[in-house]
N, C-alpha and C positions, 0 to 999 in steps of 0.2 A: 397849434402843434403841427398841422399839416405843412405849413410853410417851412418849418425846421426840417422836416423829412425831405422836402423838395431840395432845399439847400444842401443837405447831407448827400443826397444822391448825385446832385450836380458836381459838387466838389470831389466826390469819390471818382466819378467818371472822368474828371479833367485834371486829376492830380499829375504833377510832373515829378516823378520820383524814380529816376533811372538807376539809383543805387539803393540796394537793400541795406538798411543800417543794422550793424551788428547788435545794437542794444535790444533789438527785437528778440534775440535769443537769450538775453541775460535777465529779463524781467521775470519775476515770479508772478505768473498770471493768476494764481490762486488768491492773491491779496485783493481785498475789496476796495482799498483806497490807495491809489498809486499816483505819486507826483513825479512829473518829468521836468527837471530843471535844466536850464540852458541859457546861454547868452542870446541876445537879440541877433538874428541872422543865421543861426545854426540849423534851422529847419524844424522847429518844434511843431508848427501847424502841419507841415507835410508829414511829420512822423505820426501824429495822431491819425491822419488819413491813411497812412500805410497800415496802422493797426486795424482800422476799419476794413480796409480791403483784404488784408491777409487773414485776419482772424474771423471776420464776420460776413464779408461779401454782401449779398443782398438781404441778409437777415435783418428784419425790422427791429429786432431786439437791441440793436446798437444805434446810437444817435450822436452825431457831432453837433455841439452848440458852441457859440462864441459870445462872450460877454460884451463884445462890441455892439451886439444887437440891442436896439433901444427898448425892446420888449422888457428887458430886465431892469429898466429904469423904474418900472411900475409893477413888476411882478417878482415874487421871491423865488429863489432857487429851490427851496424845500417844496413849495407848492408845485413847481414845474416837475420836480423829481417824482413826487407822489403821483401826479397825473401820468407821467411817463410809465411808471411801474404799473398803474392800473390798466394801461394799454398793453401790458406784456413786456415792457422794456426791461432789459437786463444790464446794459452797459451804457453809461454816459461818458462821452469824450468832451471835456470842457477846456476851451481855449481862452486866453487873455484873462485868466482868473483874477488878477489884481485889480481889474476894472470894476469888479463887483464889490461894493462897500463892505459887506458883512461876510465875505467869502469863507473865511476859515471856520467861523462859528456855524454857518449853515452847512458846510461840508460835514462837520461833526454831527449835526442834527440829521442830515441825510444818512450818515453811516449807521446811526442807531434806529432811526424811524423807518428806514427802507432796507431791511436786512437782506433782501434778495438782490439789491442793486450794487453793481461795481462802478466806481467812478475813477476815471483816469484823467488827470488834469495837468496842464502845463503851468510852469511858474518861472518867473524871472530868476536868473542866477543870483540876484541880490536878496531874494526872499529866503529867510531862515525858517524852513518848514519844520525843523525839529528843535534846534537849539533855543529858539526864541518864540516858539508858537505853542502856547498852552492848549490850544484847541486841537492840534493835530499830532503833537509830538509822540503820543502813544498809540496812534492808530494808522499813521501813514507810512508807506514804504517809498523812499525817494531814490530816484535814479538821475544820473547826469547825462544829458545828450551833448556831445561835443561836436565841434566842426568835423569836416571830413578828415580822416587819417590819410596818410600818403597812399596806403593800400586801397582805400575806398576811391581815392582820386584816380589811381591807375585803372581800377576796375571800370570806373565811369568812362575814362578816355579810350579804353581798349575793348570794352565789352567782355573782358575776362572775369573770372570769379576766383581770384587768388585768395587763399585763406590767410587768416591771422595766426600769430604764434605768440606764446608766452615768452617773457624775457628769459626764463630758464631754458626753454627750447632753443631760443636763438643763441644764447651763450654756449650751450652744450653742443650744438649741432649746426652752427651758422654756415660752415663751409658747404655742407650738403644742401641745406635750405636755399642758400644763395645760388648754388649751382643749378638747382631745379628751377628756380624763378628766372634765372638768366636764360634758360632754354626757351622761355615763353615771352620775355619782355626785356627791354633795356631800360632799367629804372631811371638812369641818369638822363634819358631823353625827356623825362617828365618831372624830374626832381626840382629843377630851377623854377619851372612854371608853377608847380605846387606851392613852393615857398612864396611866390609872388601873389598868387591869386586862387589857390586851390582849397583853402580851409573852409571858406564860407560857400554854401551851396548856391547862393544867388549869383555866383560867377556865370551860371548857366543862362541868366537873363540877358536880353539884348539891350544892355545898358553899359555905360562906362563903369567898369568894376571899381576903380579907385574912387570915383565920385559917389558911387552907391555905398561903398564901405565908409567913407567919411560921413555920409548922411547917417548911416547906421551907428557909427561911433558917437555922433552928437545925440542921437536918440537914446543911446545907452546912458549918457550923462543927464539928459534932460528928463527922461522918463524913469529909467531904471534906478538912477541915483536920486535925483531931486524929488520926483513925485513919490516914489515908493518909500524913500527914506525921509520924506517930508522935510526937505531942506529948502530954504528960501531961494527964489530965483536969482536974487542979487549975488549969490555965491557961485553961480555957474561959471562966470568968467575966471574965477580963481581956480576952479577944478580943471577947466580946460587948459589954462596956462600951466598948471602943475603937470598934467598929462604930457603936454608938449615938451616941457623942460626935461622930464624924465626920459621920454622917448628919444630925445636928442643924444643921450649918452648911454642908453641901455644896451647891454646889461652893465650895470655899474653899482657901486655903493651909493646909497642915497645920503647926500649931505643935507640932513633935515634942517639944520640951522641956516644954511645958505638958501635952501628952498623957502623957508619961512620968511627970510628977509626979502627975497625977490617977490614973493606973493603978498607980503605984508600981512602975515597972520602968525599964529602961534605954532610952536613945534607940535603941540598936541593936536591941533587942527590939521596940520600936514599929515600926521600919522593916521588920523581918521579918514582924510581924503584918499590916502594911498590904500587903505583898507576898502573903501567904497569902490575905488577903481579896480582893485583886485576882485571884489565880489561881482562886479559887472563884467569880468573877464576881459578887461583892457590891459591889466598888468598882472604879472606873477611876482610874488615875493619869495625870496629864498632865505631861510633861517638856519641857524645852527641847531643841532639836535637838542630837543627839549625846550627850545625857545619858540615864541609865537607872538602875535599881536597882544598887547600894545608895545612890545619891545621893537626897536628899530631892526628892520631886516638887514641881513648881511649884503645881499645883492637884490636889485630890482630889475626885472626883465619885462619886455613887452610880452603880452600873453601869447601871441603867435606872430609868425613872420609876415603874414599879410598886413598886419597893422603897421609894421615897420616900413613896408614899401609904400603904404598910403600916406604916411606922415613925413618920412625923411626924403625931402625933395632933392637933396644932393647925393643920393645914392646910399645903399646899405652896405656896411662892412661885411664881407663874406664870412669871416670867422664869427662875428657877433650874430649874424643870421643863423649860422649852423648851430651855435650854442643855444640860441632861442628855440630852434626846432627841437633840439635834443631834450631840453627841459620840458617843453610842451608835450612831447610824445611820451616821455618817461612818467610824467605826472598823471597820465591817463590811467595808469595801473598801479602806481607805486607812490609811497610817501617819499618825497624828495627833500633832502636837506643839503646844506653846504658841504662840499667834499672835504676830506682829510688827506694829509700827506701829498698835497699838490694836485689832487683831483678836483674836478668841477662839482660833482654831485655825489652824495651818499644816499643809496636807496635802501629804504626799510631798515636803516640803522646798521647795515652790514656791507653792502656792495659798493665799491668805489668805481666811478666811471668818469672818464675825461674825454673831451673832444680833442681830436688832432686832425690836422689837415694833410698828413701824409703817413704812409705806412713806414715803420722802421723797426729795427731789431730791439726787443725788450727782454731783459734778463731777469727772471725770477720776480716779476712785478706782482703786486697784490691788487693792482688797478687794471680795470678793463678800459680799452681805448676805442672810442667810436671814431672811425677813420673816414674822412671825406673822400672815398674812392669807390670804384665799382666793385673791387674785391680786395682782400687783404692777404698778407703773406706771412704773418707771424702770429704766435700764440698771444692770447690776451687782447686780440684785436677783433673788431666786428665792423662791417660796413655801416656807416651812419644811416644810409637810406633804408637798410633792413630794419632798423628800429622803428620805422614808420609803419611796420606791420604788426604792432602790438594790439591794434584793434581795427 
């Protein structure tokens, strides 16, 4: 146990977390079992250590553990948790949960046998903690940790502490909000760089970002899809090829029959693979209102623009890039479906929004336009970059 405390103190003291993640303010800390889901590379480990530093400091009642530790190859989580509680422990922060064979059943056991213990654990984005998990569905509170928002990226690069805004606040008062932000920063100075490399926190590391991201993408497929979903390794090449083919034309309608022919598999398998790639946060799928998997999506997007830049060696189409950003940022707070009446997206079954690359006069429109410009001039328009302040 002492070695775990030493590791905990070392990691806390050496954490590189220059940006405070907004999710820290959204979690209900009264819950005793909290799952933090997120794709590989978005900073789940760092987030756990931020929790340790911000909420507990030097308090020995909090302990970070990682199931990478070979100790857990021959010791059970429930026994460790009981010993921790006997020493006065109150909060366990558990990382790499999927690497422990009986993790969900023992988390439930800990929940009932250690009533004074709070457990906060990380989970891959492909893990279904509620829908498909009979051990946890009724006791766990799940939150999603996303990559950096454009706001978080600006705060990191400038040292500012710019606030986030709800979509309603932005649409109702975007002129005043944008004006105040522009007094402090020129967002377009950072927007292109964010779209290229700002979503994943590991851009801070002294390594080639694109190579690091490609490595991360392959780990998503090899571990988060094959290992966790228990898919045979021989199918990896088909999943990789499917991702590449879709990324070449995204955002676009998925021609499932053509993809099935190119990859030499069935239409049903293609739909399963697209779902796995979506769960791993490599793709986003856009459906009509009321539709969902296993139906074919109307449009398939890259999950975020950084992925487009890593894969598309001949360059990224600017409008496709901006639409992908718009979907990704709107999806963080709203249910997004295919738009109606010529718009790109329908939010929460009500609001229509469309990307546009220039400001122009619009008469009595029922659609909001996200305009790729520093500021806008007409009603029913909002600067595209400002929607990067939703979280």
